[in-house]
TORVO-776063 format. One record per residue (C-alpha): x, y, z; residue number from 1; residue in three letters; chain. Coordinates in Angstrom, 1 decimal. Example, Ala and Ser with C-alpha at 12.3 -4.5 7.8 and 13.67 -1.06 7.14 Angstrom:
<pts>
[[12.3,-4.5,7.8],1,'ALA','A']
[[13.7,-1.1,7.1],2,'SER','A']
</pts>
This chain:
<pts>
[[84.8,109.9,131.6],1,'UNK','A']
[[81.9,108.2,129.6],2,'UNK','A']
[[78.1,108.9,128.6],3,'UNK','A']
[[77.2,105.4,128.7],4,'UNK','A']
[[78.5,101.8,129.6],5,'UNK','A']
[[78.2,99.3,126.9],6,'UNK','A']
[[78.9,95.4,127.7],7,'UNK','A']
[[80.7,93.3,124.8],8,'UNK','A']
[[82.4,90.1,124.3],9,'UNK','A']
[[84.8,88.8,121.6],10,'UNK','A']
[[82.0,87.1,119.3],11,'UNK','A']
[[80.4,90.5,119.1],12,'UNK','A']
[[83.5,92.7,119.0],13,'UNK','A']
[[84.2,90.3,115.8],14,'UNK','A']
[[81.2,90.9,114.0],15,'UNK','A']
[[80.9,94.6,114.7],16,'UNK','A']
[[84.8,94.8,113.3],17,'UNK','A']
[[83.7,93.4,110.0],18,'UNK','A']
[[80.5,94.6,109.6],19,'UNK','A']
[[81.9,98.5,110.5],20,'UNK','A']
[[85.4,98.8,110.8],21,'UNK','A']
[[87.0,101.7,108.6],22,'UNK','A']
[[89.8,99.7,107.4],23,'UNK','A']
[[87.7,97.1,106.2],24,'UNK','A']
[[85.4,99.4,104.4],25,'UNK','A']
[[88.0,101.1,102.7],26,'UNK','A']
[[88.9,97.2,101.1],27,'UNK','A']
[[85.4,96.8,100.0],28,'UNK','A']
[[85.6,100.2,98.3],29,'UNK','A']
[[88.7,99.7,96.9],30,'UNK','A']
[[87.2,96.1,95.4],31,'UNK','A']
[[84.8,98.3,93.7],32,'UNK','A']
[[87.3,100.4,92.3],33,'UNK','A']
[[89.2,97.8,90.8],34,'UNK','A']
[[86.0,96.2,89.4],35,'UNK','A']
[[85.2,99.3,87.5],36,'UNK','A']
[[88.9,99.5,86.3],37,'UNK','A']
[[88.4,96.0,84.9],38,'UNK','A']
[[85.2,96.6,82.9],39,'UNK','A']
[[86.6,99.9,81.9],40,'UNK','A']
[[89.7,97.7,80.3],41,'UNK','A']
[[87.1,95.4,78.7],42,'UNK','A']
[[85.0,97.9,77.3],43,'UNK','A']
[[87.8,99.3,75.2],44,'UNK','A']
[[87.0,96.7,72.6],45,'UNK','A']
[[84.0,98.1,71.7],46,'UNK','A']
[[83.5,101.1,69.4],47,'UNK','A']
[[82.7,104.5,70.2],48,'UNK','A']
[[79.7,106.4,69.0],49,'UNK','A']
[[80.1,110.1,68.5],50,'UNK','A']
[[77.1,112.2,67.5],51,'UNK','A']
[[78.2,115.7,66.0],52,'UNK','A']
[[76.4,118.8,64.5],53,'UNK','A']
[[78.2,121.0,62.8],54,'UNK','A']
[[77.4,124.7,61.2],55,'UNK','A']
[[79.9,126.3,59.0],56,'UNK','A']
[[79.4,130.0,57.6],57,'UNK','A']
[[81.7,131.3,55.0],58,'UNK','A']
[[81.4,135.1,53.9],59,'UNK','A']
[[83.9,136.8,51.2],60,'UNK','A']
[[86.7,135.1,49.1],61,'UNK','A']
[[87.2,131.2,49.0],62,'UNK','A']
[[89.3,129.0,46.8],63,'UNK','A']
[[87.5,126.8,44.1],64,'UNK','A']
[[88.7,123.7,43.0],65,'UNK','A']
[[90.6,125.1,40.3],66,'UNK','A']
[[92.7,127.2,42.4],67,'UNK','A']
[[91.1,130.6,42.1],68,'UNK','A']
[[89.5,132.8,44.4],69,'UNK','A']
[[86.1,133.8,44.0],70,'UNK','A']
[[83.6,135.5,46.1],71,'UNK','A']
[[81.3,133.7,48.0],72,'UNK','A']
[[79.0,133.5,50.8],73,'UNK','A']
[[77.1,130.6,51.8],74,'UNK','A']
[[76.7,128.3,55.1],75,'UNK','A']
[[76.3,124.6,56.1],76,'UNK','A']
[[74.9,122.4,58.4],77,'UNK','A']
[[76.4,118.8,58.9],78,'UNK','A']
[[74.6,116.6,61.3],79,'UNK','A']
[[76.3,113.3,61.7],80,'UNK','A']
[[76.9,110.1,63.5],81,'UNK','A']
[[80.5,108.3,63.6],82,'UNK','A']
[[81.0,105.0,64.9],83,'UNK','A']
[[85.0,104.9,65.6],84,'UNK','A']
[[86.8,101.8,66.8],85,'UNK','A']
[[90.7,102.3,67.7],86,'UNK','A']
[[92.7,99.5,69.6],87,'UNK','A']
[[95.8,98.1,69.9],88,'UNK','A']
[[94.8,94.1,70.0],89,'UNK','A']
[[97.9,93.0,72.2],90,'UNK','A']
[[97.8,95.8,75.0],91,'UNK','A']
[[94.3,95.7,75.4],92,'UNK','A']
[[94.4,92.1,76.1],93,'UNK','A']
[[97.5,92.6,78.4],94,'UNK','A']
[[95.6,95.6,80.0],95,'UNK','A']
[[92.4,93.1,80.6],96,'UNK','A']
[[94.8,90.8,82.1],97,'UNK','A']
[[96.5,93.0,84.4],98,'UNK','A']
[[93.0,94.6,85.4],99,'UNK','A']
[[91.5,91.4,86.1],100,'UNK','A']
[[94.5,90.4,88.2],101,'UNK','A']
[[94.2,93.6,90.4],102,'UNK','A']
[[90.5,93.0,90.9],103,'UNK','A']
[[91.7,89.5,92.4],104,'UNK','A']
[[94.5,90.8,94.1],105,'UNK','A']
[[92.0,93.8,95.6],106,'UNK','A']
[[89.7,91.2,96.8],107,'UNK','A']
[[92.6,89.1,98.6],108,'UNK','A']
[[93.7,92.2,100.1],109,'UNK','A']
[[90.0,92.9,101.5],110,'UNK','A']
[[90.5,89.4,102.9],111,'UNK','A']
[[93.9,90.1,104.7],112,'UNK','A']
[[92.7,93.6,106.0],113,'UNK','A']
[[89.6,92.0,107.5],114,'UNK','A']
[[92.0,89.4,109.1],115,'UNK','A']
[[94.4,91.8,110.4],116,'UNK','A']
[[91.5,93.9,111.6],117,'UNK','A']
[[90.0,91.0,113.4],118,'UNK','A']
[[93.5,90.2,115.0],119,'UNK','A']
[[93.8,93.8,116.6],120,'UNK','A']
[[90.5,94.1,117.6],121,'UNK','A']
[[91.0,90.6,119.8],122,'UNK','A']
[[94.2,91.4,121.3],123,'UNK','A']
[[92.6,95.1,122.1],124,'UNK','A']
[[89.7,93.3,123.6],125,'UNK','A']
[[92.1,91.0,125.8],126,'UNK','A']
[[94.1,94.1,126.6],127,'UNK','A']
[[90.5,95.6,127.8],128,'UNK','A']
[[89.9,92.2,130.1],129,'UNK','A']
[[93.5,92.9,131.5],130,'UNK','A']
[[92.9,95.9,132.3],131,'UNK','A']
[[89.6,95.6,133.9],132,'UNK','A']
[[91.3,92.8,136.1],133,'UNK','A']
[[94.1,95.4,137.2],134,'UNK','A']
[[91.1,97.9,138.0],135,'UNK','A']
[[89.7,95.2,140.5],136,'UNK','A']
[[93.0,94.4,141.9],137,'UNK','A']
[[93.8,97.9,142.5],138,'UNK','A']
[[90.4,98.5,144.4],139,'UNK','A']
[[91.0,95.4,146.4],140,'UNK','A']
[[94.4,96.8,147.4],141,'UNK','A']
[[92.9,100.2,148.1],142,'UNK','A']
[[90.2,98.6,150.3],143,'UNK','A']
[[92.7,96.7,152.1],144,'UNK','A']
[[95.1,99.7,152.7],145,'UNK','A']
[[92.4,101.3,154.2],146,'UNK','A']
[[91.6,98.8,156.3],147,'UNK','A']
[[95.1,98.5,157.4],148,'UNK','A']
[[95.0,102.4,158.3],149,'UNK','A']
[[92.5,102.0,160.4],150,'UNK','A']
[[93.7,98.9,162.3],151,'UNK','A']
[[97.0,100.9,162.8],152,'UNK','A']
[[95.3,103.9,163.9],153,'UNK','A']
[[93.3,101.8,166.8],154,'UNK','A']
[[96.6,100.3,167.8],155,'UNK','A']
[[98.3,103.7,167.6],156,'UNK','A']
[[95.3,104.7,170.1],157,'UNK','A']
[[95.9,101.7,172.2],158,'UNK','A']
[[99.6,102.6,172.6],159,'UNK','A']
[[100.6,99.1,170.8],160,'UNK','A']
[[102.1,100.8,167.6],161,'UNK','A']
[[104.0,103.9,166.7],162,'UNK','A']
[[103.2,106.8,165.0],163,'UNK','A']
[[105.5,106.0,162.4],164,'UNK','A']
[[103.3,102.8,161.7],165,'UNK','A']
[[100.6,105.0,160.9],166,'UNK','A']
[[102.6,107.2,158.5],167,'UNK','A']
[[103.6,104.2,156.8],168,'UNK','A']
[[100.2,102.9,156.2],169,'UNK','A']
[[98.9,106.2,155.1],170,'UNK','A']
[[102.1,106.3,152.7],171,'UNK','A']
[[100.8,103.0,151.5],172,'UNK','A']
[[97.3,103.8,151.0],173,'UNK','A']
[[98.4,106.9,149.2],174,'UNK','A']
[[100.4,104.6,146.7],175,'UNK','A']
[[97.6,101.9,146.5],176,'UNK','A']
[[95.1,105.0,144.9],177,'UNK','A']
[[97.5,106.2,142.5],178,'UNK','A']
[[97.9,102.7,141.2],179,'UNK','A']
[[94.2,102.8,141.1],180,'UNK','A']
[[94.1,106.1,139.3],181,'UNK','A']
[[96.7,104.7,137.1],182,'UNK','A']
[[94.5,101.2,136.3],183,'UNK','A']
[[91.4,103.1,135.8],184,'UNK','A']
[[92.8,105.4,133.2],185,'UNK','A']
[[94.6,102.2,131.6],186,'UNK','A']
[[90.9,100.7,131.3],187,'UNK','A']
[[89.8,103.8,129.7],188,'UNK','A']
[[92.5,104.1,127.2],189,'UNK','A']
[[92.1,100.3,126.2],190,'UNK','A']
[[88.5,101.2,125.7],191,'UNK','A']
[[88.9,103.7,123.5],192,'UNK','A']
[[91.4,102.1,121.6],193,'UNK','A']
[[89.1,99.3,120.8],194,'UNK','A']
[[86.3,101.9,119.9],195,'UNK','A']
[[88.2,103.2,117.3],196,'UNK','A']
[[89.2,100.2,115.6],197,'UNK','A']
[[85.1,99.3,116.0],198,'UNK','A']
[[84.4,102.8,114.4],199,'UNK','A']
[[82.1,103.6,117.7],200,'UNK','A']
[[81.6,106.8,119.7],201,'UNK','A']
[[84.8,106.8,122.3],202,'UNK','A']
[[82.8,108.6,125.0],203,'UNK','A']
[[80.8,105.4,125.1],204,'UNK','A']
[[83.0,102.8,127.6],205,'UNK','A']
[[83.2,99.6,126.5],206,'UNK','A']
[[83.3,96.6,129.4],207,'UNK','A']
[[83.7,93.2,128.8],208,'UNK','A']
[[80.1,91.3,129.5],209,'UNK','A']
[[81.7,87.9,130.2],210,'UNK','A']
[[82.8,87.3,133.6],211,'UNK','A']
[[85.4,84.6,132.7],212,'UNK','A']
[[88.2,84.4,130.7],213,'UNK','A']
[[89.2,81.3,129.2],214,'UNK','A']
[[92.6,79.6,128.0],215,'UNK','A']
[[91.6,79.1,124.2],216,'UNK','A']
[[93.8,76.9,122.0],217,'UNK','A']
[[93.2,78.0,118.5],218,'UNK','A']
[[96.5,76.4,117.1],219,'UNK','A']
[[98.5,73.1,118.2],220,'UNK','A']
[[100.9,73.8,120.4],221,'UNK','A']
[[103.5,71.3,118.9],222,'UNK','A']
[[102.7,72.3,115.1],223,'UNK','A']
[[106.2,72.2,113.5],224,'UNK','A']
[[107.3,75.9,112.2],225,'UNK','A']
[[107.7,74.1,108.6],226,'UNK','A']
[[104.0,73.0,108.7],227,'UNK','A']
[[102.7,76.2,109.8],228,'UNK','A']
[[104.8,77.9,107.2],229,'UNK','A']
[[103.4,75.6,104.4],230,'UNK','A']
[[99.9,76.5,105.8],231,'UNK','A']
[[100.5,80.6,105.8],232,'UNK','A']
[[102.0,80.1,102.3],233,'UNK','A']
[[98.6,78.6,101.0],234,'UNK','A']
[[96.1,80.4,103.4],235,'UNK','A']
[[97.7,83.9,103.9],236,'UNK','A']
[[95.6,86.2,101.9],237,'UNK','A']
[[98.1,89.0,101.8],238,'UNK','A']
[[100.7,86.6,100.0],239,'UNK','A']
[[98.1,85.4,97.5],240,'UNK','A']
[[97.7,89.2,96.7],241,'UNK','A']
[[101.2,89.8,96.5],242,'UNK','A']
[[101.4,87.3,93.8],243,'UNK','A']
[[98.5,88.2,92.0],244,'UNK','A']
[[100.1,91.7,92.0],245,'UNK','A']
[[102.9,89.9,90.5],246,'UNK','A']
[[101.3,88.6,87.4],247,'UNK','A']
[[99.2,92.0,87.1],248,'UNK','A']
[[102.8,93.8,86.9],249,'UNK','A']
[[104.0,91.1,84.4],250,'UNK','A']
[[101.0,91.7,82.1],251,'UNK','A']
[[101.8,95.5,82.7],252,'UNK','A']
[[105.0,94.5,80.8],253,'UNK','A']
[[103.3,92.9,78.2],254,'UNK','A']
[[100.9,95.6,77.5],255,'UNK','A']
[[104.0,98.4,77.3],256,'UNK','A']
[[105.8,95.9,74.6],257,'UNK','A']
[[102.9,95.7,72.6],258,'UNK','A']
[[102.0,99.2,72.7],259,'UNK','A']
[[105.3,100.0,71.5],260,'UNK','A']
[[105.7,97.1,68.9],261,'UNK','A']
[[102.2,95.8,68.3],262,'UNK','A']
[[99.9,97.3,65.5],263,'UNK','A']
[[97.1,99.9,65.9],264,'UNK','A']
[[94.0,99.1,64.3],265,'UNK','A']
[[91.6,101.7,63.5],266,'UNK','A']
[[88.3,101.9,61.7],267,'UNK','A']
[[85.2,104.6,61.4],268,'UNK','A']
[[81.8,105.0,60.1],269,'UNK','A']
[[80.2,108.1,59.6],270,'UNK','A']
[[76.8,108.7,58.5],271,'UNK','A']
[[75.5,112.4,58.1],272,'UNK','A']
[[73.8,114.9,55.9],273,'UNK','A']
[[74.8,118.2,54.7],274,'UNK','A']
[[72.4,121.4,54.0],275,'UNK','A']
[[74.0,124.3,51.9],276,'UNK','A']
[[72.3,127.7,51.5],277,'UNK','A']
[[74.1,129.8,48.9],278,'UNK','A']
[[72.9,132.8,47.1],279,'UNK','A']
[[69.4,132.4,48.4],280,'UNK','A']
[[69.5,129.0,46.9],281,'UNK','A']
[[68.9,126.1,49.3],282,'UNK','A']
[[70.7,122.4,48.6],283,'UNK','A']
[[69.7,119.4,50.6],284,'UNK','A']
[[70.0,117.9,53.1],285,'UNK','A']
[[71.8,115.4,51.5],286,'UNK','A']
[[72.8,111.8,52.9],287,'UNK','A']
[[76.8,111.5,53.5],288,'UNK','A']
[[78.2,108.3,54.4],289,'UNK','A']
[[82.1,108.1,55.3],290,'UNK','A']
[[84.0,104.8,56.0],291,'UNK','A']
[[88.0,104.3,56.8],292,'UNK','A']
[[90.1,101.7,58.1],293,'UNK','A']
[[93.6,101.9,58.9],294,'UNK','A']
[[96.5,100.1,60.8],295,'UNK','A']
[[99.8,101.2,62.0],296,'UNK','A']
[[102.8,101.4,64.0],297,'UNK','A']
[[103.9,103.9,66.7],298,'UNK','A']
[[107.9,103.5,67.6],299,'UNK','A']
[[109.5,106.1,69.6],300,'UNK','A']
[[112.7,106.2,72.2],301,'UNK','A']
[[110.6,106.6,75.0],302,'UNK','A']
[[109.5,102.9,74.6],303,'UNK','A']
[[112.5,101.8,75.8],304,'UNK','A']
[[112.4,103.6,78.9],305,'UNK','A']
[[108.9,102.1,79.3],306,'UNK','A']
[[109.9,98.8,79.0],307,'UNK','A']
[[112.8,99.3,81.4],308,'UNK','A']
[[110.5,100.8,84.1],309,'UNK','A']
[[108.2,97.7,83.6],310,'UNK','A']
[[110.9,95.4,84.2],311,'UNK','A']
[[111.8,96.8,87.2],312,'UNK','A']
[[108.3,97.2,88.8],313,'UNK','A']
[[108.1,93.2,88.0],314,'UNK','A']
[[111.4,92.6,90.1],315,'UNK','A']
[[110.2,95.0,92.8],316,'UNK','A']
[[107.1,92.7,93.1],317,'UNK','A']
[[109.1,89.9,93.4],318,'UNK','A']
[[111.2,91.2,96.0],319,'UNK','A']
[[107.9,92.4,97.9],320,'UNK','A']
[[106.7,88.7,98.0],321,'UNK','A']
[[110.3,87.5,99.4],322,'UNK','A']
[[109.9,90.5,102.1],323,'UNK','A']
[[106.7,88.9,103.3],324,'UNK','A']
[[107.9,85.8,103.2],325,'UNK','A']
[[110.7,86.8,105.7],326,'UNK','A']
[[108.3,88.7,107.6],327,'UNK','A']
[[105.6,85.7,108.1],328,'UNK','A']
[[108.4,83.6,109.3],329,'UNK','A']
[[109.2,86.0,112.0],330,'UNK','A']
[[105.3,86.3,112.8],331,'UNK','A']
[[104.7,82.8,113.0],332,'UNK','A']
[[108.2,81.7,115.3],333,'UNK','A']
[[107.5,84.9,117.6],334,'UNK','A']
[[103.9,83.8,118.2],335,'UNK','A']
[[104.9,80.2,118.8],336,'UNK','A']
[[107.3,81.3,121.2],337,'UNK','A']
[[105.2,83.9,122.8],338,'UNK','A']
[[102.4,81.0,123.0],339,'UNK','A']
[[104.5,78.4,124.4],340,'UNK','A']
[[106.0,81.0,127.0],341,'UNK','A']
[[102.3,81.8,128.3],342,'UNK','A']
[[101.4,78.0,128.4],343,'UNK','A']
[[104.5,77.2,130.5],344,'UNK','A']
[[103.6,80.2,132.7],345,'UNK','A']
[[100.0,79.7,133.2],346,'UNK','A']
[[100.4,76.4,135.4],347,'UNK','A']
[[103.3,78.2,137.6],348,'UNK','A']
[[100.8,81.2,138.0],349,'UNK','A']
[[98.2,78.8,139.2],350,'UNK','A']
[[100.7,77.2,141.5],351,'UNK','A']
[[100.9,80.6,142.9],352,'UNK','A']
[[97.5,81.3,143.3],353,'UNK','A']
[[97.0,77.7,144.9],354,'UNK','A']
[[100.1,78.6,147.5],355,'UNK','A']
[[98.8,82.4,148.3],356,'UNK','A']
[[95.3,81.1,149.0],357,'UNK','A']
[[96.6,78.3,151.3],358,'UNK','A']
[[98.8,81.0,153.2],359,'UNK','A']
[[95.7,83.1,153.3],360,'UNK','A']
[[94.0,80.4,155.0],361,'UNK','A']
[[96.6,79.6,157.4],362,'UNK','A']
[[96.9,83.5,158.1],363,'UNK','A']
[[92.9,83.4,158.8],364,'UNK','A']
[[93.5,80.4,161.2],365,'UNK','A']
[[96.3,82.3,163.5],366,'UNK','A']
[[94.3,85.2,163.7],367,'UNK','A']
[[91.4,83.3,165.1],368,'UNK','A']
[[93.7,81.5,167.0],369,'UNK','A']
[[95.4,84.6,168.4],370,'UNK','A']
[[98.9,84.2,167.0],371,'UNK','A']
[[99.0,86.4,164.4],372,'UNK','A']
[[97.4,89.9,163.3],373,'UNK','A']
[[94.9,90.9,161.3],374,'UNK','A']
[[97.6,93.1,159.3],375,'UNK','A']
[[99.0,89.9,158.4],376,'UNK','A']
[[95.9,88.4,156.6],377,'UNK','A']
[[95.8,91.5,154.9],378,'UNK','A']
[[98.9,91.1,153.3],379,'UNK','A']
[[98.2,87.5,152.7],380,'UNK','A']
[[95.2,89.1,150.7],381,'UNK','A']
[[97.2,91.3,148.7],382,'UNK','A']
[[99.5,88.5,147.6],383,'UNK','A']
[[96.5,86.2,146.8],384,'UNK','A']
[[95.1,89.5,144.4],385,'UNK','A']
[[98.6,89.8,143.0],386,'UNK','A']
[[98.7,85.9,142.3],387,'UNK','A']
[[95.4,85.9,140.6],388,'UNK','A']
[[96.3,89.0,138.6],389,'UNK','A']
[[99.3,87.3,137.4],390,'UNK','A']
[[97.0,84.1,136.3],391,'UNK','A']
[[94.8,85.9,134.4],392,'UNK','A']
[[97.8,88.0,132.6],393,'UNK','A']
[[99.3,84.5,131.5],394,'UNK','A']
[[96.1,83.4,130.2],395,'UNK','A']
[[95.5,86.8,128.4],396,'UNK','A']
[[99.0,87.0,126.7],397,'UNK','A']
[[98.2,83.2,125.9],398,'UNK','A']
[[95.2,83.7,124.1],399,'UNK','A']
[[96.5,86.9,122.1],400,'UNK','A']
[[99.6,84.8,120.8],401,'UNK','A']
[[96.9,81.9,119.6],402,'UNK','A']
[[95.2,84.6,118.1],403,'UNK','A']
[[98.6,86.0,116.4],404,'UNK','A']
[[99.7,82.7,115.6],405,'UNK','A']
[[96.4,81.9,113.7],406,'UNK','A']
[[96.4,85.2,112.0],407,'UNK','A']
[[99.7,84.6,110.9],408,'UNK','A']
[[98.7,81.1,109.1],409,'UNK','A']
[[96.1,82.7,107.4],410,'UNK','A']
[[93.0,81.3,109.1],411,'UNK','A']
[[91.6,83.8,111.5],412,'UNK','A']
[[87.7,84.6,110.8],413,'UNK','A']
[[84.8,85.6,113.3],414,'UNK','A']
[[83.8,81.7,114.0],415,'UNK','A']
[[87.5,81.4,115.3],416,'UNK','A']
[[86.7,84.0,118.0],417,'UNK','A']
[[83.6,82.2,119.0],418,'UNK','A']
[[84.0,80.7,122.4],419,'UNK','A']
[[83.3,76.8,122.7],420,'UNK','A']
[[79.8,77.7,124.2],421,'UNK','A']
[[78.9,78.7,121.0],422,'UNK','A']
[[80.8,77.3,118.4],423,'UNK','A']
[[83.7,74.4,118.6],424,'UNK','A']
[[86.4,76.1,117.6],425,'UNK','A']
[[89.0,73.9,115.7],426,'UNK','A']
[[92.7,73.3,116.8],427,'UNK','A']
[[94.6,74.0,113.9],428,'UNK','A']
[[96.8,71.4,112.9],429,'UNK','A']
[[95.2,68.6,115.0],430,'UNK','A']
[[96.9,65.2,114.4],431,'UNK','A']
[[93.5,63.4,114.0],432,'UNK','A']
[[92.5,66.1,111.3],433,'UNK','A']
[[89.2,66.6,113.2],434,'UNK','A']
[[88.2,69.5,115.8],435,'UNK','A']
[[89.2,70.2,119.2],436,'UNK','A']
[[87.2,72.4,121.3],437,'UNK','A']
[[88.6,75.3,123.3],438,'UNK','A']
[[89.9,74.4,126.7],439,'UNK','A']
[[88.5,76.6,129.5],440,'UNK','A']
[[90.2,77.3,132.5],441,'UNK','A']
[[87.4,78.1,134.9],442,'UNK','A']
[[89.0,81.2,135.9],443,'UNK','A']
[[87.2,84.6,136.2],444,'UNK','A']
[[87.8,88.2,136.3],445,'UNK','A']
[[85.5,91.2,137.5],446,'UNK','A']
[[85.3,94.7,136.2],447,'UNK','A']
[[85.6,97.7,138.9],448,'UNK','A']
[[83.7,97.2,142.0],449,'UNK','A']
[[83.6,93.6,142.2],450,'UNK','A']
[[86.7,92.2,144.4],451,'UNK','A']
[[85.8,88.7,143.9],452,'UNK','A']
[[87.7,87.8,141.0],453,'UNK','A']
[[90.2,84.9,140.0],454,'UNK','A']
[[89.8,81.2,140.0],455,'UNK','A']
[[86.9,79.7,141.4],456,'UNK','A']
</pts>
């Protein structure tokens, strides 16, 4: 299923994302394209140099200055260099403004793509961690089912169990093996999804290198929605990009209006020469200089349609900002609700783990006392594994919701995804205005083949 295993952690995933994710690389190239368009709009202000070399030959009848026709035979050579300047000042100004705004918007869009890609990779990493835990639980369940089948078969030979008990044990083992295959496939699918985002070889299986998953708080849990919206409006790069594009579209409307109503100025200066050969006589070369300047207007009925289109584009850009604001509010409320729900699930799941572990200890003590069967212990171990998996799942969902919320606020970056052992990640919206380190739960998960997972 794979060529090699590669251990990764969340900070490494974040750094690789910024370095080589295809979406981010494409956004960077769009910035370069916008920079080229801006440079082109500025360079329109400068004159154009047009060198020319013309050859002319005339044989036969030609019209002279008085209008009569005469027989002639000659050729001319006309080398020249023309300096030409044609510009509509108003249109050029608004074109430069629009191009500069689009360059700024493309840079903000690049930041938005980086933020969204980081959010996606962080979620995929936690999905990979959770898939790894599910594989461990499924493997432990298979081992317990195999042990239960072995004990049932021994009891059947001893005459203390029925054949139906053995059949049920085999059916249970077959079901657990199916669950294991499903869990392994889910693990590989999670790895493939992450490699695609990171632009890596999908045949390389990514395995979470960290042995623990910590509950990490990035945004204060009681942050008011109004304050969260204010932070997002200030820092979300996609909102900044939309507002900048609105300014660019308004400049486009000004360029259309000035292109139709503003004067167009032209100036040209040509320096060249002329050489003529007629009737065996050669004249020249002689210097020629030509200069011209003009100004005028070009009005057409198409102007009204162009202005109407530009006005509609302005309104479309404004509607896009409103849609983004509505979507932003929904994202913040959804992430906060998910975070709050997961935060309430974590202590309940921890309580379930403690109760299941206590039940397991009592079952083991009763087995040692001869008052319970080993099958009861295996069932208690299965309940402990399930409780630990729910605990890990609650932490993973909490961390994912915190990443989503921080991304919705526009503040997600590589440093925010660095654990407290490497970087003290700030808790956004902390009342003291300072920084709070991430909270670590002290619980761990393991990969395939390691049955010792869950809280220490």
